C-alpha positions in Angstrom: -52.1 -36.6 -51.5 -52.5 -32.8 -51.5 -51.2 -32.6 -55.1 -53.8 -35.2 -56.1 -56.6 -33.3 -54.5 -55.4 -30.0 -56.0 -55.1 -31.5 -59.5 -58.7 -32.8 -59.1 -59.7 -29.3 -58.1 -58.3 -28.0 -61.3 -60.1 -30.7 -63.3 -63.4 -29.8 -61.7 -62.9 -26.1 -62.4 -62.1 -26.8 -66.0 -65.0 -29.1 -66.4 -67.5 -26.6 -65.0 -66.1 -23.8 -67.2 -66.1 -26.1 -70.3 -69.8 -27.0 -69.6 -70.5 -23.3 -69.3 -69.0 -22.6 -72.7 -71.4 -25.2 -74.1 -74.3 -23.3 -72.7 -73.2 -20.2 -74.5 -72.8 -22.3 -77.7 -76.4 -23.4 -77.5 -76.0 -27.1 -76.5 -79.5 -28.0 -75.2 -78.3 -30.9 -73.1 -76.5 -28.3 -70.8 -79.5 -26.0 -70.4 -79.5 -26.8 -66.7 -76.4 -24.7 -66.2 -78.5 -21.6 -67.1 -81.4 -22.5 -64.8 -80.9 -21.2 -61.3 -83.2 -23.7 -59.6 -82.2 -26.8 -61.5 -81.2 -29.6 -59.1 -78.2 -30.7 -61.2 -76.9 -27.1 -61.3 -77.5 -26.8 -57.6 -75.5 -29.9 -57.0 -72.6 -28.6 -59.1 -72.7 -25.3 -57.2 -72.5 -27.2 -53.9 -69.5 -29.2 -55.2 -67.8 -25.9 -56.2 -68.3 -24.6 -52.7 -66.9 -27.8 -51.3 -63.8 -27.7 -53.4 -63.3 -24.0 -52.7 -63.4 -24.7 -49.0 -61.1 -27.7 -49.4 -58.5 -25.8 -51.4 -58.5 -23.0 -48.8 -57.9 -25.5 -46.1 -55.2 -27.4 -47.9 -53.2 -24.6 -49.6 -53.6 -21.8 -47.0 -54.4 -18.2 -47.5 -51.0 -16.9 -48.3 -49.5 -19.8 -50.3 -47.8 -18.5 -53.5 -48.4 -19.6 -57.1 -45.3 -20.9 -58.7 -43.0 -18.3 -60.2 -40.6 -18.9 -63.1 -37.3 -17.6 -64.5 -37.1 -15.2 -67.4 -35.5 -18.0 -69.5 -38.9 -19.9 -69.3 -40.8 -17.1 -71.1 -41.1 -18.7 -74.6 -43.4 -16.3 -76.3 -45.5 -13.2 -75.9 -48.5 -13.5 -73.6 -51.3 -14.9 -75.6 -54.5 -12.7 -75.4 -57.6 -14.3 -74.1 -61.3 -13.2 -74.1 -62.0 -9.7 -75.3 -59.0 -8.2 -76.9 -60.2 -4.8 -78.3 -62.8 -2.7 -76.4 -62.4 0.2 -78.9 -66.1 0.1 -79.7 -66.6 1.7 -76.3 -66.2 5.5 -76.8 -64.8 6.3 -73.4 -62.1 3.6 -73.7 -61.2 4.7 -77.3 -60.7 8.3 -76.1 -58.6 7.1 -73.2 -56.4 5.1 -75.4 -56.0 8.0 -77.9 -54.5 10.1 -75.0 -52.1 7.4 -73.9 -54.4 6.7 -70.9 -53.4 10.0 -69.4 -57.0 10.6 -68.2 -57.5 7.1 -66.9 -58.6 6.6 -63.3 -58.8 3.5 -61.3 -61.4 3.9 -58.6 -61.8 2.0 -55.3 -65.4 2.3 -54.1 -68.1 0.6 -52.1 -67.6 -0.7 -48.6 -64.5 1.4 -47.9 -63.9 4.2 -45.5 -62.0 6.4 -47.9 -62.9 5.9 -51.6 -59.8 6.3 -53.8 -58.9 7.3 -57.3 -55.6 6.7 -59.0 -54.3 7.8 -62.4 -52.1 5.5 -64.4 -49.1 7.7 -63.7 -49.8 7.4 -59.9 -50.0 3.7 -60.1 -46.8 3.5 -62.1 -45.0 5.6 -59.4 -46.0 3.4 -56.5 -43.8 0.5 -55.2 -44.3 -2.3 -57.7 -44.1 -6.0 -57.7 -42.8 -8.0 -60.7 -43.6 -11.7 -61.0 -43.2 -14.3 -63.7 -46.1 -16.7 -63.5 -48.1 -19.0 -65.7 -51.5 -18.1 -67.1 -53.8 -21.1 -67.3 -56.8 -20.7 -69.6 -60.0 -22.9 -69.5 -59.5 -23.5 -73.2 -56.6 -25.7 -72.3 -53.5 -23.6 -73.0 -51.0 -21.9 -70.7 -48.4 -19.2 -71.1 -45.6 -17.9 -68.9 -45.2 -14.1 -68.7 -43.7 -11.4 -66.5 -46.2 -9.1 -64.9 -45.5 -5.8 -63.2 -48.0 -3.8 -61.1 -49.1 -2.4 -57.7 -50.0 -5.0 -55.1 -53.8 -4.7 -54.8 -53.5 -5.0 -51.0 -51.8 -1.6 -50.9 -54.6 0.1 -52.7 -57.2 -1.6 -50.5 -55.3 -0.7 -47.4 -55.3 2.9 -48.5 -59.0 2.8 -49.0 -59.6 1.1 -45.6 -61.9 -1.8 -46.3 -64.9 -1.9 -44.0 -65.6 -4.9 -41.8 -68.8 -5.7 -43.6 -67.1 -6.2 -47.0 -66.9 -9.8 -48.1 -66.0 -9.7 -51.8 -64.3 -7.5 -54.4 -66.0 -6.8 -57.7 -63.8 -5.8 -60.7 -65.6 -3.6 -63.3 -64.2 -3.5 -66.8 -64.5 -1.3 -69.9 -65.0 -4.3 -72.3 -68.4 -5.8 -73.2 -69.3 -9.4 -73.9 -72.2 -11.0 -75.8 -74.0 -9.4 -78.7 -75.7 -11.1 -81.6 -79.1 -12.2 -80.3 -78.3 -10.9 -76.8 -77.5 -7.3 -75.9 -73.8 -6.7 -75.0 -73.1 -7.0 -71.2 -70.4 -5.1 -69.3 -67.7 -7.5 -68.3 -67.1 -8.0 -64.6 -65.8 -10.6 -62.2 -65.0 -10.9 -58.5 -62.9 -12.5 -55.8 -63.0 -12.9 -52.1 -60.9 -10.8 -49.8 -58.3 -13.6 -49.4 -57.4 -13.5 -53.1 -57.7 -9.7 -53.2 -55.1 -9.3 -50.4 -52.9 -12.1 -51.6 -49.3 -10.9 -52.1 -49.2 -12.0 -55.8 -52.5 -10.2 -56.6 -51.5 -7.0 -58.5 -53.1 -4.2 -60.5 -50.8 -4.9 -63.5 -49.7 -2.2 -65.9 -46.7 -3.9 -67.3 -46.1 -7.1 -69.3 -42.8 -8.6 -70.2 -40.9 -5.4 -69.5 -43.1 -3.1 -71.5 -46.4 -1.3 -71.1 -49.4 -3.6 -71.0 -50.8 -3.9 -74.5 -54.4 -3.3 -75.4 -55.0 -7.0 -76.3 -53.8 -8.0 -72.8 -55.9 -5.5 -70.9 -54.4 -2.0 -71.0 -54.1 0.1 -69.0 -54.7 -2.1 -65.9 -55.4 -5.7 -65.5 -55.9 -7.5 -62.2 -53.7 -10.6 -61.8 -55.0 -13.2 -59.3 -52.3 -15.8 -59.8 -53.9 -18.7 -58.1 -56.9 -18.6 -60.4 -57.8 -19.5 -64.0 -57.6 -17.0 -66.8 -61.2 -15.8 -66.7 -60.6 -14.5 -63.2 -57.9 -12.2 -64.4 -60.0 -9.2 -65.5 -58.7 -6.8 -68.2 -59.5 -3.1 -68.8 -60.4 -2.6 -65.1 -61.7 0.8 -64.2 -63.4 0.3 -60.8 -62.8 -2.0 -57.9 -65.9 -2.2 -55.6 -66.0 -3.7 -52.1 -69.4 -5.4 -51.5 -71.1 -7.8 -49.1 -73.0 -9.7 -51.8 -73.4 -10.0 -55.6 -77.1 -9.5 -55.6 -77.1 -6.2 -57.5 -74.7 -7.3 -60.3 -75.7 -9.2 -63.4 -77.5 -12.4 -62.5 -76.0 -12.4 -59.0 -73.3 -15.0 -59.5 -70.3 -12.8 -59.2 -69.2 -12.3 -62.8 -70.0 -12.3 -66.5 -68.9 -15.9 -67.1 -70.1 -16.9 -63.7 -73.6 -15.7 -64.7 -73.3 -18.0 -67.7 -72.4 -21.2 -65.8 -68.7 -20.9 -64.9 -67.4 -21.8 -61.4 -67.2 -18.6 -59.3 -64.0 -19.4 -57.5 -62.0 -20.6 -60.6 -59.0 -21.5 -58.4 -56.1 -23.6 -59.5 
């Protein structure tokens, strides 16, 4: 029964994300997804909250995503979303120096804001996991990820009791064309942030993380869909609400109609 419910949860997540992509493509029949007070959109958001609560109750906070053997890695990790933020001068300069000047910042509702170089992250105790990346476009890919458990970094920063969410700020931008480019960001709750498989990944399949896959650091939240795995992350911010970010929905794609939770 639990497998049936969880499969249904994944279907709902994929459906909401797919409808969101139709909004971006200009399909008029899905305009309600972009209207914050539309009753149909409000109904879908309530359904998302229900499935989020149901999955938390059924799966548990610390349940692990399935891990695989190296023999099950069939190909390189397929890039998704933005694959080259070199149009951003700061990122281009960092890449040119081999990310020697890169800093990952932990800010917001923490007692001790932190800043880590890539070398410092690489010298911390790391976790390696072979997991499956599931994209809303319908494909999946098994890969080996290496990085620092995010819980370690958050523990060092000492998260304040008022914090409810973690916002991940990235170097890449989305949009363009008729709309101005928007800085990419997404978010998670503290449960996913402190999950043992959530890592600040700097390695992929035994090598340094490539630019197309999010170098120098990508957050892996293994119990979530691909758009919740932010690339090119430079700042992790602890907050009590999303009100001051974008359209207040917790992420770039979330602002454009995708489900906030994005859980699998």
